[in-house]
C-alpha positions as CSV (number, residue, x, y, z in Angstrom):
1,X,99.0,94.2,87.1
2,X,101.5,95.9,89.3
3,X,105.0,95.1,87.9
4,X,106.2,94.3,91.4
5,X,103.6,91.6,91.9
6,X,104.8,88.3,93.0
7,X,105.4,86.3,90.0
8,X,107.0,83.2,91.6
9,X,105.5,79.9,90.5
10,X,103.1,78.0,92.8
11,X,104.6,75.9,95.5
12,X,105.7,72.5,94.3
13,X,107.0,69.3,95.8
14,X,110.6,70.4,95.2
15,X,110.1,73.6,97.3
16,X,108.4,71.6,100.0
17,X,111.1,69.1,100.0
18,X,113.8,71.8,100.3
19,X,111.8,73.4,103.1
20,X,111.7,70.2,105.0
21,X,115.5,69.9,104.8
22,X,116.2,73.6,105.6
23,X,113.6,74.5,108.2
24,X,115.2,72.9,111.1
25,X,118.5,74.6,110.3
26,X,117.5,78.2,109.5
27,X,114.0,78.7,110.8
28,X,113.1,79.8,114.3
29,X,110.6,81.7,116.3
30,X,110.6,85.4,115.6
31,X,108.5,88.5,114.7
32,X,105.4,88.1,112.7
33,X,105.9,91.6,111.4
34,X,102.3,92.8,111.8
35,X,104.1,96.0,112.5
36,X,107.6,97.4,112.2
37,X,109.0,98.2,114.7
38,X,107.4,95.1,116.2
39,X,105.2,95.5,119.4
40,X,108.0,94.1,121.6
41,X,110.0,97.1,120.9
42,X,107.4,99.6,122.1
43,X,108.5,101.6,125.1
44,X,106.8,102.0,128.5
45,X,105.4,105.5,129.1
46,X,105.5,107.0,125.6
47,X,105.4,110.7,125.0
48,X,101.6,110.8,124.7
49,X,101.7,114.1,123.2
50,X,103.3,112.6,120.0
51,X,100.2,110.5,119.6
52,X,97.8,113.2,120.4
53,X,99.6,115.4,117.8
54,X,99.4,112.6,115.2
55,X,95.5,112.4,115.9
56,X,95.3,116.2,115.5
57,X,97.4,116.1,112.4
58,X,94.9,113.5,110.9
59,X,92.1,115.9,111.5
60,X,93.9,118.8,109.9
61,X,94.7,116.8,106.7
62,X,92.3,115.4,104.1
63,X,90.3,112.8,106.0
64,X,91.4,109.5,104.7
65,X,89.6,106.2,105.8
66,X,90.8,104.3,108.9
67,X,91.2,100.8,109.9
68,X,89.9,100.0,113.4
69,X,90.5,97.2,115.8
70,X,88.3,96.7,119.0
71,X,89.4,94.2,121.7
72,X,86.8,92.3,123.8
73,X,88.9,90.4,126.5
74,X,86.2,88.2,128.1
75,X,86.1,84.4,127.8
76,X,83.8,82.0,129.7
77,X,86.5,79.2,129.9
78,X,90.2,79.0,129.4
79,X,91.9,77.4,126.4
80,X,95.3,76.1,127.7
81,X,97.3,77.1,124.5
82,X,96.1,80.7,124.4
83,X,98.5,83.6,124.8
84,X,96.1,86.4,124.0
85,X,95.1,89.1,126.5
86,X,92.0,87.8,128.1
87,X,89.9,87.7,131.2
88,X,88.2,84.4,132.2
89,X,84.7,84.9,133.8
90,X,81.2,83.8,133.6
91,X,80.1,87.1,135.1
92,X,78.5,88.8,132.2
93,X,77.9,91.9,134.3
94,X,81.5,92.8,133.8
95,X,81.0,93.4,130.1
96,X,78.4,96.0,130.6
97,X,80.9,98.3,132.4
98,X,83.6,97.6,129.7
99,X,81.1,98.6,127.0
100,X,80.5,102.0,128.7
101,X,84.3,102.7,128.9
102,X,84.7,101.7,125.3
103,X,82.3,104.5,124.6
104,X,84.4,106.9,126.5
105,X,87.6,105.9,124.6
106,X,85.8,106.3,121.3
107,X,84.6,109.8,122.2
108,X,88.3,110.8,123.1
109,X,89.7,109.5,119.9
110,X,87.0,110.9,117.8
111,X,87.3,114.2,119.5
112,X,90.9,114.4,118.5
113,X,90.2,113.3,115.0
114,X,87.7,116.1,114.6
115,X,85.5,114.8,111.9
116,X,83.5,111.6,111.9
117,X,86.0,109.5,110.0
118,X,85.2,106.7,107.7
119,X,86.3,103.2,108.6
120,X,87.1,101.0,105.6
121,X,88.1,98.0,107.7
122,X,87.1,97.0,111.2
123,X,87.8,93.8,113.3
124,X,86.5,92.8,116.7
125,X,89.0,90.4,118.4
126,X,89.5,88.9,121.8
127,X,89.0,87.2,124.0
128,X,85.6,86.2,122.7
129,X,83.7,89.2,121.2
130,X,80.5,87.2,121.2
131,X,80.7,87.1,125.0
132,X,78.8,90.3,124.9
133,X,75.1,89.8,125.0
134,X,73.0,91.0,122.0
135,X,72.1,94.4,123.6
136,X,75.7,95.1,124.4
137,X,76.7,94.3,120.9
138,X,74.1,96.6,119.6
139,X,75.4,99.3,121.9
140,X,79.0,99.0,120.8
141,X,78.0,99.2,117.2
142,X,75.8,102.1,117.8
143,X,78.7,103.9,119.6
144,X,81.0,103.1,116.7
145,X,78.5,104.5,114.3
146,X,78.2,107.7,116.4
147,X,81.9,108.4,116.5
148,X,82.9,106.9,113.1
149,X,81.3,106.2,109.7
150,X,81.7,102.4,109.0
151,X,81.8,102.1,105.3
152,X,79.0,100.0,103.9
153,X,81.4,98.5,101.3
154,X,84.2,98.0,103.8
155,X,85.4,94.8,105.4
156,X,83.9,94.3,108.9
157,X,85.0,91.3,110.6
158,X,84.6,89.5,114.0
159,X,86.2,86.5,115.7
160,X,83.6,84.1,117.0
161,X,83.8,81.0,119.1
162,X,81.3,78.4,117.5
163,X,80.5,77.1,120.9
164,X,79.1,80.5,121.9
165,X,76.7,81.4,118.9
166,X,73.6,80.1,117.4
167,X,71.5,80.9,114.4
168,X,70.0,84.0,116.1
169,X,73.3,85.4,117.1
170,X,74.7,84.9,113.6
171,X,71.6,86.8,112.3
172,X,72.5,89.5,114.7
173,X,76.0,89.8,113.4
174,X,74.7,90.2,109.9
175,X,72.2,92.8,111.0
176,X,74.9,94.8,112.7
177,X,76.9,95.0,109.5
178,X,79.6,92.3,109.9
179,X,80.4,90.8,106.6
180,X,83.3,88.5,107.5
181,X,83.6,86.0,110.4
182,X,86.7,84.2,111.7
183,X,86.1,80.9,113.6
184,X,88.5,79.4,116.1
185,X,88.9,75.7,115.5
186,X,92.4,74.7,116.3
187,X,91.8,70.9,115.8
188,X,88.8,68.7,115.5
189,X,90.5,65.6,117.2
190,X,88.7,64.8,120.4
191,X,91.9,63.8,122.4
192,X,93.7,67.1,121.3
193,X,90.6,69.1,122.3
194,X,90.5,67.5,125.7
195,X,94.3,68.2,126.2
196,X,93.8,71.9,125.4
197,X,90.5,72.4,127.2
198,X,88.5,73.2,124.2
199,X,85.7,70.7,123.3
200,X,84.2,71.8,119.9
201,X,82.4,69.1,117.9
202,X,82.7,69.4,114.1
203,X,78.9,69.5,113.7
204,X,78.7,72.5,116.0
205,X,81.2,74.4,113.8
206,X,79.7,73.3,110.6
207,X,76.3,74.7,111.8
208,X,78.0,78.2,112.3
209,X,79.6,78.0,108.8
210,X,76.3,77.0,107.1
211,X,74.6,79.9,108.9
212,X,77.2,82.4,107.8
213,X,76.8,81.3,104.2
214,X,73.0,81.3,104.4
215,X,73.1,84.9,105.8
216,X,75.3,86.1,103.0
217,X,78.6,86.8,104.8
218,X,81.3,87.6,102.2
219,X,84.1,85.5,103.8
220,X,84.4,82.7,106.4
221,X,87.8,82.0,107.9
222,X,89.0,79.2,110.1
223,X,91.9,79.2,112.5
224,X,93.9,76.0,113.1
225,X,97.0,75.4,115.3
226,X,99.6,72.6,114.7
227,X,102.1,71.6,117.3
228,X,99.5,70.9,120.0
229,X,99.4,67.8,122.3
230,X,98.8,64.5,120.7
231,X,98.9,65.8,117.2
232,X,100.5,63.8,114.4
233,X,100.6,64.4,110.6
234,X,98.0,61.6,110.2
235,X,95.6,62.9,112.9
236,X,95.9,66.5,111.8
237,X,95.3,65.3,108.3
238,X,91.8,64.0,109.4
239,X,91.1,67.6,110.7
240,X,92.1,68.9,107.3
241,X,89.7,66.6,105.7
242,X,86.9,68.0,107.9
243,X,88.0,71.5,107.2
244,X,88.0,71.0,103.5
245,X,84.4,69.7,103.7
246,X,83.6,73.2,105.0
247,X,85.5,74.8,102.2
248,X,86.3,78.1,104.2
249,X,87.4,81.1,102.1
250,X,90.4,81.6,104.1
251,X,92.5,79.5,106.5
252,X,95.1,80.4,109.1
253,X,97.3,77.5,110.3
254,X,99.4,78.8,113.2
255,X,102.3,77.2,114.9
256,X,102.0,76.6,118.6
257,X,104.7,78.2,120.7
258,X,104.9,76.5,124.0
259,X,106.0,79.2,126.5
260,X,104.6,78.2,129.9
261,X,107.1,80.7,131.7
262,X,105.2,83.5,129.7
263,X,101.7,82.2,129.6
264,X,100.5,80.4,132.7
265,X,97.7,78.4,131.3
266,X,100.2,76.6,129.2
267,X,101.5,75.0,132.3
268,X,98.5,72.6,132.2
269,X,99.6,71.2,128.9
270,X,101.6,68.0,129.1
271,X,104.9,68.7,127.4
272,X,105.5,65.0,126.9
273,X,102.4,64.9,124.6
274,X,103.7,67.7,122.3
275,X,104.8,66.4,118.9
276,X,108.6,66.4,118.5
277,X,110.1,68.9,116.1
278,X,110.3,66.4,113.2
279,X,106.6,65.5,113.5
280,X,105.6,69.1,113.8
281,X,107.4,69.8,110.5
282,X,105.7,66.9,108.9
283,X,102.3,68.3,110.1
284,X,103.0,71.6,108.4
285,X,104.4,70.2,105.2
286,X,101.7,67.7,104.7
287,X,99.0,70.5,105.4
288,X,100.5,72.8,103.0
289,X,100.6,70.0,100.4
290,X,97.0,69.0,101.0
291,X,95.6,72.6,101.0
292,X,97.4,73.7,97.8
293,X,96.4,70.4,96.1
294,X,92.8,71.3,96.9
295,X,93.1,74.7,95.2
296,X,94.0,77.0,98.1
297,X,96.6,79.7,97.4
298,X,99.5,80.0,99.9
299,X,99.4,83.6,100.9
300,X,102.4,83.6,103.1
301,X,103.3,82.8,106.7
302,X,100.4,80.7,108.0
303,X,97.6,82.0,105.6
304,X,95.8,80.3,102.7
305,X,92.9,81.5,100.6
306,X,90.7,80.4,97.8
307,X,91.9,81.8,94.4
308,X,88.9,84.2,94.1
309,X,89.3,85.7,97.7
310,X,90.3,89.3,98.0
311,X,93.7,88.3,99.6
312,X,94.7,86.0,96.8
313,X,93.6,88.6,94.1
314,X,95.6,91.3,96.0
315,X,98.7,89.0,96.1
316,X,98.5,88.4,92.3
317,X,98.2,92.1,91.7
318,X,100.9,93.1,94.0
319,X,98.5,94.9,96.3
320,X,98.8,92.7,99.4
321,X,99.6,94.4,102.7
322,X,100.1,93.6,106.3
323,X,99.0,95.2,109.6
324,X,98.0,94.1,113.0
325,X,95.1,92.2,111.5
326,X,97.4,90.1,109.5
327,X,97.4,90.1,105.7
328,X,95.0,92.6,104.4
329,X,94.0,94.7,101.3
330,X,93.5,97.7,103.5
331,X,96.7,97.8,105.6
332,X,97.9,101.2,104.3
333,X,95.4,103.1,106.3
334,X,95.9,104.6,109.9
335,X,94.6,102.2,112.5
336,X,92.7,103.0,115.7
337,X,92.9,100.5,118.5
338,X,90.1,100.3,121.1
339,X,89.9,98.3,124.3
340,X,92.6,96.9,126.6
341,X,95.9,96.0,125.0
342,X,94.7,97.2,121.5
343,X,97.3,98.8,119.3
344,X,96.9,101.8,117.2
345,X,99.0,103.3,114.4
346,X,98.6,106.9,113.4
347,X,101.0,108.9,111.2
348,X,104.0,106.9,112.1
349,X,103.2,106.6,115.9
350,X,102.4,103.2,117.3
351,X,100.7,103.0,120.7
352,X,99.3,100.2,122.8
353,X,96.5,100.5,125.4
354,X,96.8,99.5,129.0
355,X,96.7,95.7,129.4
356,X,94.5,95.6,132.6
357,X,91.0,96.7,133.3
358,X,92.1,98.7,136.3
359,X,94.7,100.8,134.3
360,X,92.3,101.1,131.4
361,X,89.5,102.4,133.5
362,X,91.7,104.6,135.7
363,X,93.0,106.5,132.6
364,X,89.6,107.0,131.2
365,X,88.3,108.1,134.6
366,X,90.9,110.8,134.4
367,X,89.7,111.9,130.9
368,X,92.8,110.7,129.1
369,X,93.5,108.1,126.5
370,X,94.5,104.7,128.2
371,X,97.9,104.5,126.5
372,X,100.5,102.5,128.1
373,X,103.5,102.2,125.6
374,X,104.4,103.0,122.1
375,X,107.0,104.2,119.7
376,X,107.5,107.0,117.2
377,X,109.0,105.7,113.9
378,X,112.2,107.1,112.5
379,X,113.0,107.5,108.8
380,X,115.0,104.2,109.0
381,X,111.9,102.4,110.5
382,X,109.7,103.7,107.7
383,X,112.2,102.4,105.1
384,X,112.6,99.0,106.8
385,X,108.9,98.7,107.2
386,X,108.5,99.1,103.5
387,X,111.1,96.6,102.6
388,X,109.8,94.0,105.1
389,X,106.2,94.5,103.9
390,X,107.3,94.2,100.2
391,X,109.1,90.9,101.0
392,X,106.4,89.4,103.1
393,X,103.4,90.4,101.0
394,X,104.4,90.5,97.3
395,X,107.8,88.8,97.4
396,X,109.7,91.4,95.3
397,X,112.0,94.5,96.1
398,X,112.3,97.0,93.3
399,X,115.5,98.6,94.4
400,X,115.5,101.6,92.0
401,X,112.0,102.5,93.1
402,X,113.0,102.2,96.9
403,X,116.1,104.4,96.2
404,X,114.1,107.2,94.6
405,X,111.4,107.1,97.4
406,X,113.9,107.2,100.2
407,X,116.9,109.0,98.6
408,X,119.4,106.2,99.4
409,X,121.9,104.1,97.7
410,X,120.5,100.6,98.6
411,X,123.7,98.7,98.2
412,X,125.6,101.1,100.5
413,X,122.8,101.4,103.0
414,X,122.3,97.6,103.3
415,X,125.7,96.2,102.8
416,X,125.6,94.0,105.8
417,X,122.0,92.9,105.0
418,X,122.8,92.0,101.4
419,X,125.8,89.9,102.6
420,X,123.4,87.9,104.8
421,X,120.9,87.7,102.1
422,X,123.6,86.2,99.8
423,X,123.7,83.3,102.3
424,X,120.0,82.8,102.1
425,X,120.3,83.0,98.3
426,X,122.8,80.2,98.4
427,X,120.1,78.2,100.2
428,X,117.6,79.1,97.4
429,X,115.4,81.5,99.4
430,X,115.9,84.5,97.3
431,X,117.2,85.5,93.9
432,X,119.3,88.6,93.5
433,X,119.3,90.3,90.2
434,X,120.4,93.8,89.1
435,X,117.9,96.2,90.8
436,X,115.7,93.4,92.1
437,X,115.4,91.0,94.9
438,X,112.9,88.2,94.4
439,X,111.6,85.7,97.0
440,X,111.6,82.1,95.7
441,X,108.8,79.6,96.1
442,X,111.0,78.1,98.9
443,X,111.6,81.5,100.3
444,X,107.9,82.1,100.6
445,X,107.7,79.2,103.0
446,X,110.5,80.9,105.2
447,X,109.6,84.5,104.3
448,X,109.7,85.6,107.9
449,X,113.4,84.4,108.0
450,X,114.1,86.6,104.9
451,X,112.3,89.6,106.4
452,X,114.4,89.3,109.6
453,X,117.5,90.2,107.7
454,X,116.4,93.8,107.4
455,X,115.2,94.1,111.1
456,X,117.6,96.6,112.6
457,X,116.5,95.8,116.1
458,X,117.4,92.1,115.7
459,X,120.7,93.2,114.2
460,X,121.4,95.4,117.2
461,X,120.4,92.6,119.5
462,X,123.2,90.5,118.0
463,X,125.8,92.7,119.5
464,X,124.4,92.1,123.0
465,X,124.5,88.8,125.0
466,X,121.5,86.5,124.5
467,X,119.3,86.5,127.6
468,X,116.3,84.5,128.7
469,X,114.0,86.5,126.4
470,X,115.8,85.6,123.2
471,X,117.4,82.5,121.7
472,X,119.9,82.2,118.9
473,X,118.9,81.4,115.4
474,X,119.9,78.0,114.4
475,X,122.3,79.4,111.8
476,X,124.1,81.5,114.4
477,X,123.7,84.7,112.5
478,X,121.4,86.6,115.0
479,X,119.3,86.2,118.0
480,X,115.6,85.8,117.5
481,X,113.0,87.2,119.9
482,X,110.6,84.7,120.9
483,X,106.8,85.6,120.5
484,X,103.7,83.5,120.3
485,X,103.2,82.9,116.6
486,X,99.6,81.8,116.9
487,X,98.4,85.0,118.4
488,X,96.3,87.1,116.0
489,X,97.2,90.5,117.2
490,X,100.8,90.9,118.6
């Protein structure tokens, strides 16, 4: 086992009790750290040549495998809570054009990479990827296999709406090479579903889960959201009962961030029906208690997995990583993003594609990659990304190892951060020992707050007035940029 692996004991009632007492005082909305710098730090109009150079450099070096994200933005109906980049339409003719342009983008990226690079991890997100009809899905997969080499033993996943697939469509997904599926559920309570405009009977979802297992998918994951209208700990507990009956391999339990000034569909949600902060915290704590009691491992942030799942194994062995697809065992690879708003990360350069179809199509019509914004990482960014990743994934910082890799004196370079970390240590979130910082069981529940200590951009924000895009953390130490915490790819 990696000596830096997380060795903290499992979550217990004391940690959950302390979490309940502390969460309201020191927790707050903030980055999910699927990247560092986070996507809200990307710049408009990046120097595109930097990304082109990064792609060219990848082709010149030994061809390592890639991770790949593909965004399908179309949905047939709107879910009021959703903050994802989506296009609501029942016109399936729009997807045919989109597939054609995806092919153009793949050709441009692959041309820069030079060789037909292996893809060890791929994920189709949205929107609703299964909005595409079977022939369109076959065409996209054929295009991917033309320009890239999808590893047969890799992880290939797709987000599906159980209301939009049947046995035949599940069989098609297996035929195309997908081996993992992620199902949106949010809540099985009928009144909650009515309030968020997403009616999804339990039996409909169970049929999809059963089909996935019968077809031999390696993993089934379910997404839930707490903090939605009409939810209480008791009512959400009944949803958890139904989820446990399905026994998914992985579970994501996201916090709903109500930001109607940012996401217009949320204006249709009755704010008076949202659970108060105390009830929302009760929902989270009771959910963690129930899932861990039923054998699920708390991976971190909002994620749970069965003990034999790859994520749980990677966490035990100190190999867990994090990228735009969340917790992962393959996050160390360069990532190619395809489709509107997709994010790529190549050789220390982050880029995000245009967010609208017009801008996306316009760029590709001109024969150029549809890049809208991005950032080139500095040496300091690389250092802090490693620190934040170690804290969030494996819960341990090996300070001598970091000093050797980056040529720094940790105590000198991070004097201000360590002073703030001492305050969190006093609250029981971390333990500081000579040459080592360890996240406690309580700290794992608030690990994003621990990671924020090392975010230089948040620290710089503290020197500026708080505006409408930020709000102060409850302990007053630094402002926290608000982001939708239920969004999968931000």
